[in-house]
C-alpha positions in Angstrom: -0.1 0.0 -0.2 1.4 3.2 -1.1 0.1 5.2 1.6 2.4 3.0 4.1 6.0 4.9 2.6 4.4 8.4 3.8 3.6 7.0 7.3 5.7 8.8 9.9 4.8 5.7 12.4 5.2 3.1 10.6 8.1 4.1 8.9 9.8 4.6 12.6 8.4 0.8 13.9 9.7 -0.9 10.7 13.1 0.6 11.1 13.1 0.2 14.9 12.7 -3.9 14.3 15.4 -4.1 10.9 17.8 -2.3 13.8 16.4 -4.2 16.6 15.9 -0.8 19.1 12.8 -0.3 20.9 10.9 3.8 20.5 9.2 5.3 23.0 6.2 6.3 22.6 5.3 8.9 24.8 1.7 10.3 26.7 2.0 14.0 26.8 -0.8 16.0 28.6 0.9 19.7 28.0 3.0 21.9 26.1 6.1 21.4 28.6 5.6 17.4 27.6 5.8 17.9 23.9 8.8 20.2 24.2 10.9 18.4 26.6 10.1 14.8 24.8 11.0 16.7 21.5 14.2 17.8 22.8 15.4 14.9 24.0 14.8 13.0 20.6 17.1 15.8 19.0 19.6 15.8 21.4 19.9 12.0 21.3 19.1 11.9 17.6 16.1 9.5 18.3 12.9 8.7 16.7 9.8 9.5 18.8 6.2 8.5 18.8 4.4 11.2 20.8 0.9 9.8 22.1 -2.3 11.6 23.6 -4.9 9.9 24.8 -8.8 10.6 23.7 -9.5 12.7 26.9 -6.8 15.5 26.0 -9.4 15.6 22.8 -11.9 17.4 25.0 -9.6 18.7 27.8 -7.1 20.2 25.9 -8.1 19.9 22.1 -5.3 22.4 21.0 -2.6 19.9 21.7 -3.0 17.4 19.0 -2.0 21.2 16.7 1.0 21.6 18.9 2.0 17.8 18.8 2.0 18.2 15.2 3.7 21.5 15.0 6.8 20.2 16.7 7.1 16.6 15.1 6.7 18.4 11.8 9.5 21.1 12.6 11.8 18.6 14.5 15.4 17.6 12.7 14.5 13.4 13.4 11.1 11.6 12.9 8.2 11.8 15.0 5.1 10.8 14.7 1.7 11.7 16.4 -0.6 8.7 18.2 -4.0 8.3 19.2 -3.6 5.8 22.0 -6.4 3.6 23.5 -9.5 5.5 21.3 -12.7 3.3 22.0 -15.2 5.7 21.3 -16.5 4.4 16.9 -17.5 8.1 16.3 -14.6 10.0 17.3 -12.0 7.8 15.4 -13.8 8.5 12.5 -13.6 12.4 13.2 -10.0 11.7 14.1 -8.8 10.3 11.1 -10.8 12.2 8.9 -9.6 15.8 10.4 -6.8 15.3 13.2 -3.0 15.3 11.9 -2.4 11.4 13.6 -0.1 9.2 12.1 -1.4 6.5 13.5 -4.6 5.4 16.0 -5.0 2.7 18.3 -8.5 1.2 17.6 -9.2 0.2 21.6 -12.0 -2.4 21.3 -10.6 -4.8 23.7 -14.0 -4.6 26.0 -16.0 -6.2 23.6 -16.0 -9.6 23.6 -13.6 -10.9 20.5 -16.1 -11.7 17.6 -17.4 -7.7 18.2 -14.0 -6.9 19.1 -12.5 -8.0 15.5 -15.9 -7.0 13.6 -15.6 -2.9 15.0 -11.1 -3.1 14.5 -11.3 -4.4 11.2 -14.4 -1.9 9.8 -12.5 0.9 11.3 -9.1 -0.1 10.4 -10.8 0.2 6.5 -11.6 3.6 7.5 -8.0 4.7 8.5 -6.2 2.9 5.7 -8.4 5.1 3.2 -7.0 8.0 4.9 -3.4 7.1 5.6 -3.8 6.5 8.8 -1.9 3.5 10.5 -3.8 1.5 13.0 -2.9 -0.6 16.7 -4.9 -2.9 18.2 -4.9 -4.7 21.6 -5.3 -8.6 21.7 -6.6 -10.6 25.0 -7.7 -8.1 27.7 -5.0 -6.1 29.4 -5.8 -5.4 33.0 -6.6 -2.2 35.2 -7.5 1.3 33.6 -5.7 5.2 32.6 -6.7 8.0 32.1 -9.8 8.4 30.3 -10.0 5.1 29.3 -12.5 2.4 30.2 -10.8 -0.1 32.6 -10.9 -4.3 32.3 -10.6 -4.7 36.8 -14.2 -6.2 36.5 -12.8 -8.9 33.1 -10.7 -11.6 33.8 -7.3 -11.5 32.4 -6.8 -13.1 28.8 -3.9 -13.9 28.0 -2.7 -13.3 23.9 -2.4 -16.7 21.8 -1.2 -17.6 18.6 -5.1 -17.8 17.0 -5.6 -14.0 18.1 -2.6 -13.0 16.4 -4.0 -14.7 13.0 -7.6 -12.9 13.7 -5.8 -9.8 14.2 -3.2 -9.9 11.4 -6.8 -10.7 9.3 -8.1 -7.9 10.2 -5.4 -5.4 8.6 -3.7 -3.9 12.1 -0.1 -2.6 11.5 0.7 -3.3 15.2 -0.8 -5.7 17.9 -0.2 -5.0 21.7 -0.6 -8.4 23.4 -1.4 -9.4 26.7 1.1 -11.2 28.4 1.1 -10.4 31.7 1.5 -6.5 31.5 -0.9 -4.5 33.3 -2.6 -1.0 32.7 -1.3 1.2 35.7 1.4 0.0 38.8 2.2 -3.5 39.7 2.2 -5.1 42.8 5.6 -5.4 45.2 6.8 -8.5 43.0 7.1 -5.9 39.7 5.9 -6.3 36.5 5.9 -10.8 35.6 5.8 -11.0 32.2 5.1 -14.4 30.4 8.6 -13.9 27.7 8.1 -16.8 26.1 4.8 -16.1 24.8 5.9 -12.6 23.8 8.6 -14.2 21.6 6.0 -16.9 20.5 3.8 -13.8 19.7 6.8 -12.4 17.6 7.5 -14.9 15.5 3.5 -15.9 14.5 3.6 -12.3 13.4 6.1 -12.9 10.8 7.0 -9.5 10.2 3.0 -8.7 9.2 3.0 -5.3 11.7 5.3 -4.6 14.5 5.3 -5.3 18.2 3.9 -3.3 20.8 4.2 -3.3 24.7 1.6 -1.4 27.2 1.8 -1.3 30.9 5.4 -0.3 31.1 4.9 1.5 34.8 7.6 0.0 36.5 9.9 -1.7 33.7 13.8 -2.0 35.3 16.2 -1.3 31.9 17.0 -5.2 31.9 13.5 -6.0 31.3 12.8 -3.0 28.3 16.1 -4.4 27.2 14.9 -8.2 27.0 11.3 -7.2 25.3 13.6 -6.0 22.5 15.4 -8.9 22.4 11.8 -10.5 21.9 10.9 -8.0 19.4 9.0 -5.2 21.0 9.8 -2.0 19.0 6.8 0.6 20.4 7.0 1.1 23.7 4.1 2.8 25.1 5.2 5.0 28.5 3.5 7.3 30.9 4.8 6.9 34.5 8.3 5.6 33.1 9.3 8.7 32.0 7.2 11.3 33.6 8.0 10.7 37.2 10.6 12.6 37.5 8.6 15.3 36.0 6.4 14.9 38.7 8.5 14.7 41.7 10.4 18.2 40.6 6.5 19.6 40.7 6.4 18.7 44.0 9.0 20.0 45.7 9.3 22.9 44.0 5.8 24.2 43.4 7.1 27.5 45.5 8.8 28.4 42.5 7.8 31.4 39.8 5.6 29.4 37.5 8.5 30.4 34.7 11.3 29.3 36.5 8.9 26.0 37.3 8.5 25.3 33.7 11.5 25.9 32.5 13.7 23.4 34.8 11.1 21.0 35.1 11.5 20.6 31.2 15.1 20.6 31.8 14.1 17.6 34.6 11.9 15.9 31.6 14.4 15.8 28.7 17.2 14.2 30.7 14.8 11.6 32.0 13.7 11.1 28.7 17.4 10.7 27.1 18.4 8.4 29.8 15.3 6.1 28.3 16.4 6.6 24.6 19.6 5.3 25.9 18.4 2.2 27.3 16.0 1.7 24.4 19.0 1.7 21.8 17.1 4.6 19.6 19.7 7.1 20.5 21.9 8.0 17.3 19.3 6.2 14.9 17.5 9.3 13.3 
């Protein structure tokens, strides 16, 4: 498909798979986050995916345009992704009107057949407009900002049949359930089924990129192990934003402009460190 050659998310992740490194797909809540992440990407010469939750489209509707402008003016490849989109009509509006490169169509709160049917319908709509599509197989327990949680559902791990069904639905990226959680992990930390993750990557056979959700509390060595297992896109939120939040809590007494400037510096440095961990530094 010709549109894939011009889609920044697709190109970033295909290059990551060839180069065997990971790309951070970082949630942003404000312009300071965008500034810090783009600055880190340029400093480290790293590709980057900027992510927004659907709630941002209502709370801060101009944020997607700020992210898009920053990406277009950056000296490294940066794409804009909508994470966990669950509203059928909203997804159509976003694909038609807003400057996103990719959308995660999250119908995982439906039973499998309905999940697949809705995903395929929306995938056709998005592909016709040059938008790449990510989907979630199984059910990843937990919840995030503005997202319908699955706390009341039994966690279902992804299997080879799931992979084939979603590949048949035509998705470009697949986010499996391998013991990962949306939100925080317990005292034992993340306990992933790494054999299952490797088997899923093998089952994809180059037909879609492998994505990992639920990276809170991940140590660097686990990130590297996931890259070795085939993961190219790492959705990150708290993992990279914690230093920002800690700085704000400790320095709230400072003037606002100083707080913003120093906060951006703290977040830029944190992001640079994770780009080094992922192996994406120097790859752009």
